[in-house]
C-alpha positions as CSV (number, residue, x, y, z in Angstrom):
1,X,-9.1,-12.0,83.6
2,X,-11.8,-14.3,85.0
3,X,-15.2,-14.2,83.2
4,X,-18.3,-16.4,82.6
5,X,-20.4,-16.7,79.5
6,X,-22.9,-19.3,80.7
7,X,-25.2,-17.3,82.9
8,X,-25.3,-14.2,80.7
9,X,-26.0,-16.4,77.7
10,X,-28.8,-18.3,79.5
11,X,-30.4,-15.0,80.8
12,X,-30.3,-13.3,77.4
13,X,-31.8,-16.3,75.7
14,X,-34.5,-16.9,78.2
15,X,-35.5,-13.2,78.1
16,X,-35.5,-13.3,74.2
17,X,-37.8,-16.4,74.4
18,X,-40.1,-14.5,76.7
19,X,-40.3,-11.6,74.2
20,X,-40.9,-14.0,71.3
21,X,-43.6,-16.1,73.0
22,X,-45.4,-13.0,74.4
23,X,-45.6,-11.5,70.9
24,X,-47.3,-14.8,69.8
25,X,-49.8,-15.0,72.7
26,X,-50.4,-11.3,73.4
27,X,-53.8,-11.1,71.8
28,X,-55.0,-14.3,73.5
29,X,-53.8,-13.1,76.9
30,X,-55.4,-9.7,76.6
31,X,-58.7,-11.4,75.7
32,X,-58.3,-13.8,78.6
33,X,-57.8,-10.9,81.1
34,X,-60.4,-8.8,79.2
35,X,-57.9,-5.9,78.7
36,X,-57.4,-5.5,82.5
37,X,-54.2,-3.9,83.7
38,X,-52.6,-3.3,87.1
39,X,-52.8,0.1,88.6
40,X,-50.0,1.6,90.5
41,X,-51.4,0.6,93.8
42,X,-51.7,-3.0,92.5
43,X,-48.0,-2.9,91.6
44,X,-47.2,-1.6,95.1
45,X,-49.3,-4.3,96.7
46,X,-47.6,-7.0,94.6
47,X,-44.2,-5.9,95.8
48,X,-45.4,-5.8,99.4
49,X,-46.8,-9.3,99.1
50,X,-43.5,-10.6,97.6
51,X,-41.5,-9.0,100.4
52,X,-43.8,-10.5,103.1
53,X,-43.6,-13.9,101.5
54,X,-39.8,-13.8,101.7
55,X,-39.9,-12.8,105.3
56,X,-42.6,-15.3,106.3
57,X,-40.7,-18.1,104.5
58,X,-37.5,-17.2,106.3
59,X,-39.3,-17.2,109.7
60,X,-42.0,-19.9,109.6
61,X,-39.6,-22.7,108.6
62,X,-38.5,-22.7,112.2
63,X,-42.1,-23.7,113.2
64,X,-43.6,-25.4,110.1
65,X,-42.4,-28.8,108.7
66,X,-40.5,-28.4,105.5
67,X,-42.9,-30.9,103.9
68,X,-45.7,-28.5,104.2
69,X,-43.8,-25.8,102.4
70,X,-42.8,-28.3,99.8
71,X,-46.4,-29.4,99.1
72,X,-47.5,-25.7,98.9
73,X,-44.8,-24.8,96.3
74,X,-45.2,-28.0,94.2
75,X,-49.0,-27.3,94.0
76,X,-48.4,-23.7,93.0
77,X,-45.9,-24.6,90.3
78,X,-48.1,-27.3,88.9
79,X,-51.0,-25.0,88.7
80,X,-49.1,-22.3,86.9
81,X,-47.6,-24.8,84.5
82,X,-51.2,-26.0,83.8
83,X,-52.6,-22.5,83.3
84,X,-49.8,-21.5,80.8
85,X,-50.0,-24.7,78.9
86,X,-53.8,-24.5,78.7
87,X,-53.6,-21.0,77.4
88,X,-51.4,-22.3,74.6
89,X,-53.1,-25.6,73.6
90,X,-56.6,-25.1,75.0
91,X,-57.0,-28.8,75.8
92,X,-57.0,-29.6,79.5
93,X,-55.7,-33.2,79.1
94,X,-52.6,-31.9,77.2
95,X,-52.2,-29.0,79.7
96,X,-51.9,-31.6,82.5
97,X,-48.8,-33.2,81.0
98,X,-46.2,-30.6,82.1
99,X,-47.6,-30.5,85.6
100,X,-47.6,-34.3,85.9
101,X,-44.2,-34.6,84.4
102,X,-42.9,-32.0,86.9
103,X,-44.2,-33.9,89.9
104,X,-42.9,-37.3,88.7
105,X,-39.5,-35.9,87.9
106,X,-39.2,-34.1,91.2
107,X,-39.9,-37.2,93.3
108,X,-38.1,-39.8,91.3
109,X,-35.4,-38.1,89.2
110,X,-34.4,-34.9,90.9
111,X,-30.8,-34.3,91.9
112,X,-29.8,-30.9,93.1
113,X,-26.2,-31.7,92.6
114,X,-26.7,-32.2,88.9
115,X,-29.5,-29.8,88.4
116,X,-30.7,-30.4,84.9
117,X,-34.4,-30.7,85.7
118,X,-34.1,-28.0,88.4
119,X,-32.9,-25.5,85.8
120,X,-35.3,-26.7,83.1
121,X,-38.4,-26.2,85.3
122,X,-37.0,-23.1,86.8
123,X,-36.8,-21.6,83.3
124,X,-40.2,-22.9,82.4
125,X,-41.7,-21.4,85.5
126,X,-40.0,-18.0,84.9
127,X,-41.1,-17.9,81.2
128,X,-44.7,-19.0,82.1
129,X,-45.3,-16.4,84.8
130,X,-43.7,-13.6,82.9
131,X,-45.8,-14.2,79.8
132,X,-49.0,-15.0,81.7
133,X,-49.1,-11.7,83.7
134,X,-47.0,-9.5,81.4
135,X,-50.1,-8.1,79.8
136,X,-51.4,-6.9,83.2
137,X,-48.6,-4.4,83.4
138,X,-48.4,-1.0,81.6
139,X,-45.3,1.1,81.0
140,X,-46.0,3.1,84.1
141,X,-46.8,0.3,86.5
142,X,-43.7,-1.8,85.4
143,X,-41.5,1.2,86.1
144,X,-43.0,1.5,89.6
145,X,-42.8,-2.2,90.1
146,X,-39.1,-2.3,89.0
147,X,-38.1,0.5,91.3
148,X,-40.0,-0.9,94.4
149,X,-38.8,-4.5,93.9
150,X,-35.2,-3.3,93.7
151,X,-35.6,-1.4,97.0
152,X,-37.3,-4.5,98.6
153,X,-34.5,-6.7,97.2
154,X,-31.8,-4.5,98.8
155,X,-33.6,-4.4,102.1
156,X,-34.1,-8.2,102.2
157,X,-30.6,-8.9,101.1
158,X,-28.5,-6.4,103.2
159,X,-31.0,-5.4,105.9
160,X,-33.1,-8.3,107.1
161,X,-30.9,-10.9,105.3
162,X,-34.2,-12.9,104.8
163,X,-33.4,-13.3,101.0
164,X,-30.4,-15.4,101.8
165,X,-32.3,-17.5,104.3
166,X,-35.1,-18.1,101.9
167,X,-32.6,-19.1,99.1
168,X,-31.1,-21.6,101.5
169,X,-34.5,-23.2,102.1
170,X,-35.2,-23.4,98.4
171,X,-31.9,-25.1,97.8
172,X,-32.5,-27.6,100.6
173,X,-35.9,-28.5,99.3
174,X,-34.6,-28.6,95.7
175,X,-37.3,-26.3,94.5
176,X,-36.9,-24.7,91.1
177,X,-36.9,-21.1,92.4
178,X,-33.2,-20.6,91.5
179,X,-31.1,-21.2,88.5
180,X,-27.9,-23.1,89.4
181,X,-25.5,-22.6,86.6
182,X,-21.9,-23.8,86.1
183,X,-19.7,-21.0,85.1
184,X,-17.4,-21.2,82.0
185,X,-14.5,-20.7,81.4
186,X,-14.2,-19.7,85.1
187,X,-14.6,-22.8,87.2
188,X,-17.5,-22.5,89.7
189,X,-21.2,-22.3,90.2
190,X,-23.5,-19.3,90.4
191,X,-27.1,-19.0,91.6
192,X,-29.8,-16.6,90.2
193,X,-33.3,-16.2,91.6
194,X,-36.2,-16.5,89.3
195,X,-37.5,-13.1,90.6
196,X,-34.6,-11.5,88.7
197,X,-35.6,-13.3,85.5
198,X,-39.2,-12.4,86.0
199,X,-38.4,-8.7,86.4
200,X,-36.2,-8.9,83.3
201,X,-39.0,-10.6,81.4
202,X,-41.5,-7.9,82.4
203,X,-39.2,-5.1,81.4
204,X,-38.4,-6.7,78.1
205,X,-42.1,-7.3,77.4
206,X,-43.1,-3.7,78.1
207,X,-40.1,-2.4,76.1
208,X,-41.4,-4.5,73.1
209,X,-44.9,-3.2,73.6
210,X,-43.7,0.4,73.7
211,X,-40.9,0.4,71.1
212,X,-41.3,-2.8,69.1
213,X,-39.7,-6.3,68.9
214,X,-36.2,-5.1,68.2
215,X,-36.2,-3.0,71.3
216,X,-37.5,-6.0,73.3
217,X,-34.7,-8.3,72.0
218,X,-32.2,-5.5,72.6
219,X,-33.3,-5.4,76.3
220,X,-32.8,-9.2,76.5
221,X,-29.3,-8.9,75.1
222,X,-28.4,-5.9,77.2
223,X,-29.5,-7.5,80.5
224,X,-27.3,-10.5,79.6
225,X,-24.4,-8.2,79.0
226,X,-25.0,-6.6,82.4
227,X,-24.7,-10.0,84.0
228,X,-21.5,-10.7,82.1
229,X,-20.0,-7.4,83.5
230,X,-21.3,-8.0,87.0
231,X,-19.8,-11.5,87.1
232,X,-16.4,-10.2,86.2
233,X,-16.7,-7.9,89.2
234,X,-17.7,-10.6,91.6
235,X,-14.9,-12.9,90.4
236,X,-12.4,-10.2,91.3
237,X,-13.9,-8.7,94.4
238,X,-14.6,-11.3,97.1
239,X,-17.0,-9.0,99.0
240,X,-19.4,-9.2,96.1
241,X,-19.2,-12.9,95.7
242,X,-21.9,-13.9,98.1
243,X,-25.5,-12.8,97.9
244,X,-26.3,-9.6,95.9
245,X,-29.6,-8.0,94.9
246,X,-29.4,-8.9,91.2
247,X,-32.5,-6.8,90.4
248,X,-30.0,-3.9,90.3
249,X,-28.1,-5.7,87.5
250,X,-31.3,-6.3,85.6
251,X,-32.4,-2.7,85.8
252,X,-28.9,-1.4,84.8
253,X,-28.9,-3.7,81.8
254,X,-32.4,-2.6,80.8
255,X,-31.5,1.1,81.2
256,X,-28.5,0.5,79.0
257,X,-30.7,-1.0,76.3
258,X,-33.0,2.1,76.4
259,X,-30.0,4.3,75.9
260,X,-28.8,2.2,72.9
261,X,-32.3,2.2,71.4
262,X,-32.8,6.0,71.6
263,X,-29.3,6.5,70.1
264,X,-29.8,4.1,67.2
265,X,-33.6,4.1,66.7
266,X,-33.4,6.1,63.5
267,X,-31.6,3.3,61.9
268,X,-34.3,0.8,63.0
269,X,-37.3,2.8,61.8
């Protein structure tokens, strides 16, 4: 039987790190945003914007030079890295270091065929954005967001096929919007979009806020297990081996963790 432990392990560990770091910075982030939270319409609007961005990116590259898209994304990444680091250290000159390092590494040391820096900064970006806006969601809004983003993902993957076109652009520009992971022991490479890790991070954070840290870590583990099972399927069924809306895998893993939590919660309390 063909299987892979690398991607499930990375996904589970990254989500566990998100839960751990959010628990450390939760009070500071709530103070920063003055206890504000997204409403349902805000979650709906966010999904619409994300869907539009994927479509626009897939279309405008036919008319706009790739360098313009590159500059836009590099600026956005650098700004988010600065914001997250500044929240942690509260010293602007230290907060600049990750952003400066990212730009220098991108232009002088980047290599998409050996994507060490690609994966490092993709993970940093996913962790940063998940933690930074995690406190803006509530249990209700994250449920609405998860359902809608899964629908949007399915439409953009199987309907418009814009998700695949956008992924190809990111790969060409070597932007850290995808994890590119070698599979083991199965020989190959698999790609995972950061939107899937972002969704997993939000679900794990809200699970921790509602049920406690153990439930948050259980969500991280369960989502990793869901990817392990899903990869076994794609290794044995060629029709699944191309592009697939991985938000469905994330949600299935998260629902599995809720089931386990409610079955065993008496032993944890």
